[in-house]
TIKOL-133796 format. One line per 2 residues: number of its first residue (from 1); their letters; for each residue x, y negated, z negated of C-alpha. Coordinates in Angstrom, 1 decimal, padded with zeros to 4 digits. Layout:
NUM = A = X,Y,Z | ...
end
This chain:
1 = XX = 018.0,-032.8,001.6 | 015.5,-030.4,000.1
3 = XX = 015.7,-026.7,000.5 | 014.1,-023.5,-000.7
5 = XX = 016.9,-021.7,-002.4 | 017.8,-018.8,-004.8
7 = XX = 020.9,-018.3,-006.9 | 020.1,-014.8,-008.2
9 = XX = 018.4,-011.8,-006.6 | 015.0,-010.8,-007.6
11 = XX = 011.3,-011.5,-007.3 | 009.9,-014.8,-006.0
13 = XX = 010.5,-016.3,-009.5 | 014.1,-016.8,-008.5
15 = XX = 013.1,-019.3,-005.8 | 013.9,-023.0,-006.4
17 = XX = 013.0,-026.0,-004.3 | 016.0,-028.3,-004.9
19 = XX = 018.2,-031.1,-003.5 | 021.4,-029.8,-001.8
21 = XX = 023.9,-031.5,000.5 | 023.0,-031.8,004.1
23 = XX = 024.9,-029.6,006.6 | 028.2,-030.9,007.9
25 = XX = 028.2,-030.4,011.6 | 031.0,-028.4,013.3
27 = XX = 032.0,-028.6,016.9 | 029.4,-027.2,019.2
29 = XX = 026.5,-027.7,016.7 | 023.5,-030.0,016.6
31 = XX = 021.5,-031.1,013.6 | 017.8,-030.3,013.5
33 = XX = 015.1,-031.9,011.4 | 012.9,-028.9,010.8
35 = XX = 009.2,-029.2,011.6 | 008.1,-025.6,011.2
37 = XX = 009.9,-022.5,009.8 | 009.0,-018.8,010.3
39 = XX = 008.8,-016.6,007.2 | 009.7,-012.9,007.7
41 = XX = 010.0,-009.8,005.6 | 013.8,-010.0,006.3
43 = XX = 013.8,-013.1,004.1 | 012.2,-011.1,001.3
45 = XX = 015.0,-008.5,001.6 | 017.6,-011.2,001.5
47 = XX = 016.1,-012.7,-001.7 | 016.3,-009.2,-003.2
49 = XX = 019.9,-008.7,-002.1 | 019.1,-005.9,000.3
51 = XX = 019.9,-007.6,003.6 | 022.8,-009.5,005.2
53 = XX = 023.1,-012.9,003.7 | 025.4,-015.8,004.6
55 = XX = 026.8,-018.6,002.5 | 027.2,-019.0,-001.3
57 = XX = 024.8,-019.8,-004.1 | 022.4,-021.5,-003.9
59 = XX = 021.5,-019.2,-001.0 | 019.0,-020.3,001.7
61 = XX = 017.0,-017.7,003.6 | 015.3,-018.1,006.9
63 = XX = 016.5,-017.6,010.5 | 013.6,-018.9,012.6
65 = XX = 012.1,-022.3,013.3 | 011.7,-025.4,015.4
67 = XX = 012.3,-029.1,015.1 | 013.8,-032.3,016.5
69 = XX = 017.4,-033.1,017.2 | 018.6,-035.8,014.8
71 = XX = 022.3,-035.6,015.5 | 023.5,-034.4,018.9
73 = XX = 027.2,-034.3,017.8 | 028.2,-035.6,021.3
75 = XX = 026.6,-032.7,023.1 | 024.3,-032.8,026.1
77 = XX = 021.3,-032.8,023.7 | 019.7,-036.1,022.8
79 = XX = 018.3,-037.3,019.5 | 014.6,-036.5,019.6
81 = XX = 014.9,-033.4,021.8 | 012.5,-030.5,020.8
83 = XX = 014.3,-027.2,020.2 | 013.7,-023.9,018.5
85 = XX = 015.9,-021.0,017.3 | 015.4,-017.3,016.4
87 = XX = 018.7,-016.4,014.9 | 020.3,-019.2,012.9
89 = XX = 020.7,-018.9,009.1 | 019.7,-021.4,006.4
91 = XX = 016.3,-022.3,008.0 | 014.4,-022.8,004.8
93 = XX = 015.5,-026.4,004.6 | 014.7,-029.8,005.9
95 = XX = 017.9,-029.9,008.0 | 019.6,-027.1,009.8
97 = XX = 022.9,-027.0,011.8 | 022.2,-025.0,015.0
99 = XX = 025.1,-023.7,017.2 | 024.6,-024.7,020.8
101 = XX = 024.6,-021.1,021.9 | 021.5,-020.4,019.8
103 = XX = 019.5,-023.4,020.9 | 016.2,-022.6,022.7
105 = XX = 014.7,-025.8,024.4 | 011.0,-026.1,023.8
107 = XX = 008.6,-026.9,026.7 | 006.0,-029.5,026.0
109 = XX = 003.3,-026.8,026.1 | 004.7,-025.0,023.0
111 = XX = 004.2,-026.7,019.6 | 006.7,-026.4,016.8
113 = XX = 004.2,-024.3,014.9 | 003.8,-021.9,017.8
115 = XX = 007.5,-021.6,018.3 | 008.0,-020.7,014.6
117 = XX = 005.2,-018.2,014.9 | 006.3,-016.3,017.9
119 = XX = 010.0,-016.2,018.4 | 011.3,-013.4,016.1
121 = XX = 008.3,-011.2,016.4 | 007.6,-012.0,020.0
123 = XX = 011.2,-011.5,021.1 | 011.3,-008.2,019.2
125 = XX = 008.2,-007.0,021.0 | 009.7,-008.1,024.3
127 = XX = 012.9,-006.1,024.0 | 011.0,-003.0,022.7
129 = XX = 008.7,-003.0,025.7 | 011.2,-003.9,028.4
131 = XX = 014.6,-002.5,027.1 | 014.2,000.1,024.4
133 = XX = 011.5,001.6,026.6 | 010.9,000.3,030.0
135 = XX = 007.1,000.4,030.0 | 005.5,001.6,033.2
137 = XX = 001.9,001.2,034.5 | -000.2,004.2,033.5
139 = XX = 001.8,005.2,030.4 | 000.2,005.7,027.0
141 = XX = 002.0,004.1,024.1 | 001.4,004.5,020.4
143 = XX = 002.2,001.5,018.1 | 002.6,001.8,014.4
145 = XX = 001.4,-001.1,012.3 | -000.4,-002.4,015.3
147 = XX = -002.1,-005.3,013.4 | 001.2,-006.6,012.2
149 = XX = 003.1,-009.5,013.8 | 005.3,-007.4,016.1
151 = XX = 002.4,-004.9,016.6 | 000.1,-007.6,017.9
153 = XX = 002.7,-008.9,020.4 | 003.7,-005.4,021.4
155 = XX = 000.1,-004.4,022.1 | -000.5,-007.4,024.4
157 = XX = 002.8,-007.0,026.2 | 002.3,-003.3,026.7
159 = XX = -001.2,-004.0,028.2 | 000.3,-006.7,030.5
161 = XX = 002.8,-004.0,031.8 | -000.1,-001.7,032.5
163 = XX = 000.0,000.8,029.6 | -002.8,002.3,027.6
165 = XX = -002.3,001.4,023.9 | -003.2,003.5,020.8
167 = XX = -002.8,001.6,017.6 | -002.2,002.8,014.0
169 = XX = -003.1,000.7,011.0 | -004.2,000.9,007.4
171 = XX = -007.8,-000.5,007.3 | -010.9,-001.1,009.3
173 = XX = -010.3,-004.9,009.2 | -006.8,-004.5,010.6
175 = XX = -008.2,-002.0,013.2 | -010.5,-004.8,014.4
177 = XX = -007.5,-007.1,014.8 | -005.6,-004.4,016.8
179 = XX = -008.7,-004.0,019.1 | -009.0,-007.7,019.5
181 = XX = -005.4,-007.8,020.8 | -006.2,-005.2,023.4
183 = XX = -005.6,-001.8,021.9 | -007.7,000.8,023.7
185 = XX = -008.0,003.0,020.6 | -007.1,002.5,016.9
187 = XX = -006.7,005.2,014.2 | -006.2,004.7,010.5
189 = XX = -003.3,006.2,008.5 | -005.9,007.5,006.0
191 = XX = -007.3,009.8,008.8 | -005.7,012.8,010.3
193 = XX = -004.3,010.5,012.8 | -001.9,013.0,014.5
195 = XX = -004.9,015.2,015.5 | -006.9,012.2,016.6
197 = XX = -004.0,011.0,018.8 | -003.6,014.4,020.4
199 = XX = -007.4,014.7,020.9 | -007.2,011.4,022.8
201 = XX = -004.0,012.2,024.6 | -003.7,016.0,024.7
203 = XX = -000.2,016.2,026.2 | 001.1,013.6,023.8
205 = XX = 002.0,009.9,024.3 | 004.9,008.6,026.5
207 = XX = 006.4,006.5,023.7 | 005.9,005.8,020.0
209 = XX = 007.1,002.5,018.5 | 007.8,003.4,014.8
211 = XX = 008.4,000.5,012.4 | 007.3,002.5,009.4
213 = XX = 010.3,004.9,009.1 | 008.8,007.5,006.8
215 = XX = 006.5,008.5,009.7 | 009.3,009.3,012.1
217 = XX = 008.9,013.1,012.2 | 005.1,012.6,012.6
219 = XX = 005.8,010.3,015.6 | 007.7,013.1,017.3
221 = XX = 004.8,015.5,016.8 | 002.5,013.3,019.0
223 = XX = 005.1,012.5,021.6 | 004.9,014.4,024.9
225 = XX = 007.7,016.6,026.2 | 010.4,014.3,027.7
227 = XX = 008.8,011.4,025.7 | 010.5,008.9,023.5
229 = XX = 010.3,007.5,020.0 | 011.7,004.0,019.4
231 = XX = 012.6,003.5,015.7 | 012.9,-000.2,014.7
233 = XX = 011.9,-000.6,011.1 | 011.4,001.0,007.7
235 = XX = 008.5,-000.7,006.2 | 007.3,002.6,004.7
237 = XX = 010.7,003.9,003.6 | 013.6,005.9,004.9
239 = XX = 012.9,008.3,007.8 | 013.5,012.0,007.8
241 = XX = 016.7,013.3,009.4 | 015.9,014.3,012.9
243 = XX = 017.3,017.7,014.1 | 019.2,017.3,017.4
245 = XX = 018.1,020.8,018.3 | 014.5,019.6,018.3
247 = XX = 015.4,016.8,020.7 | 017.2,019.3,023.0
249 = XX = 014.4,021.8,023.0 | 011.7,019.3,023.7
251 = XX = 013.7,016.9,025.9 | 012.6,014.1,023.7
253 = XX = 014.6,010.9,023.0 | 015.2,008.9,019.8
255 = XX = 016.1,005.3,020.4 | 017.1,002.8,017.8
257 = XX = 016.1,-000.9,018.1 | 017.5,-004.1,016.7
259 = XX = 016.8,-007.6,018.0 | 020.3,-008.9,017.4
261 = XX = 021.6,-006.5,020.0 | 019.6,-008.1,022.6
263 = XX = 020.2,-011.8,021.7 | 023.8,-011.5,022.7
265 = XX = 024.1,-014.7,024.8 | 022.6,-018.1,025.2
267 = XX = 021.2,-017.0,028.6 | 019.5,-014.0,027.0
269 = XX = 017.8,-016.0,024.3 | 016.5,-018.6,026.7
271 = XX = 015.4,-016.1,029.4 | 013.5,-014.0,026.9
273 = XX = 012.0,-016.9,025.1 | 010.9,-018.6,028.3
275 = XX = 009.1,-015.4,029.3 | 007.1,-015.5,026.1
277 = XX = 006.4,-019.2,026.6 | 005.1,-018.5,030.1
279 = XX = 002.8,-015.7,028.9 | 001.4,-018.0,026.1
281 = XX = 001.0,-021.0,028.3 | -000.8,-018.9,030.9
283 = XX = -003.1,-017.4,028.3 | -001.8,-013.9,029.0
285 = XX = -000.8,-013.6,025.4 | -002.9,-015.1,022.5
287 = XX = -001.7,-015.7,019.0 | -003.6,-016.0,015.8
289 = XX = -003.3,-019.3,014.0 | -000.5,-019.0,011.4
291 = XX = -001.0,-019.3,007.6 | 000.7,-022.6,006.6
293 = XX = 002.4,-023.4,003.4 | 004.5,-026.4,002.5
295 = XX = 008.2,-025.6,002.1 | 007.9,-026.9,-001.5
297 = XX = 005.3,-024.1,-002.1 | 007.6,-021.4,-000.8
299 = XX = 007.0,-019.2,-003.8 | 003.3,-019.0,-002.9
301 = XX = 004.2,-018.2,000.7 | 006.5,-015.4,-000.3
303 = XX = 003.9,-014.0,-002.7 | 001.3,-014.0,000.0
305 = XX = 003.6,-012.2,002.4 | 004.5,-009.6,-000.1
307 = XX = 000.9,-009.0,-001.0 | 000.4,-007.4,002.4
309 = XX = -002.8,-009.3,002.8 | -001.6,-011.4,005.7
311 = XX = -002.2,-010.2,009.3 | -000.8,-013.2,011.1
313 = XX = 002.4,-015.2,010.8 | 003.2,-017.3,007.8
315 = XX = 005.1,-020.6,008.4 | 006.6,-023.2,006.1
317 = XX = 006.3,-026.9,006.8 | 009.0,-029.2,005.2
end
């Protein structure tokens, strides 16, 4: 089979599209012929050697995708069944061995491309808005990188749950995207955004979703007494250390967030994914069309992702 691989860590120049042996199925696995693969920043970190990575060289990145069952390995699944996954390694390939516990059956209303577009980012937004912080009607939430993949989903889910949404982003064009996704107000990082947030919401916001990291102290400054900051990414660098005395004095809460903690069982994966599918099928959540590259053009896809020019999802098609 063909796969997008790398045998050394570095820039996209280390990527190679080569023939490698097909996976050998283990018990409780099925073989999937991939039809669409989600590309994420975590794959960039893996290629650079900065993130958890399974297997041996040539390494294969990718954890998200959708396709057809081509070998059911005597399980309840049938050849031709449509399935997806959000947390299975080695996805940047024509064939992927998927453990049964990680299989997410696809309803007819969800295309392969949609599944590869929504699962990791959509499931992340879902746990942030329903577990890390249990969003209530009437709350005000502040979302960093609101025009990014997770930010767009998180904005729409927060609105569905009855919150007022303030977005933060880096450009006027991205601000338009955030507003299109339902944000009530959007401020730019180049502005004095903390003052603008507090002008808009004088007592501070109920919760800040911070995926930037280097902004963590700033996030606390615009959070109300007894409010919460959810820290779930470091796109802008490492966060400042937070003084526990400040948390005590202001009764504020710092919560960490990682998707893998919430995909702890087959039932959780399917339940959360089906909620996303229902919202999308019911037009309660809309998604921008992804940018599509052939898997053989993986280097171009990685370069586009790292250029920070993309606002929607990038998917790879074998």
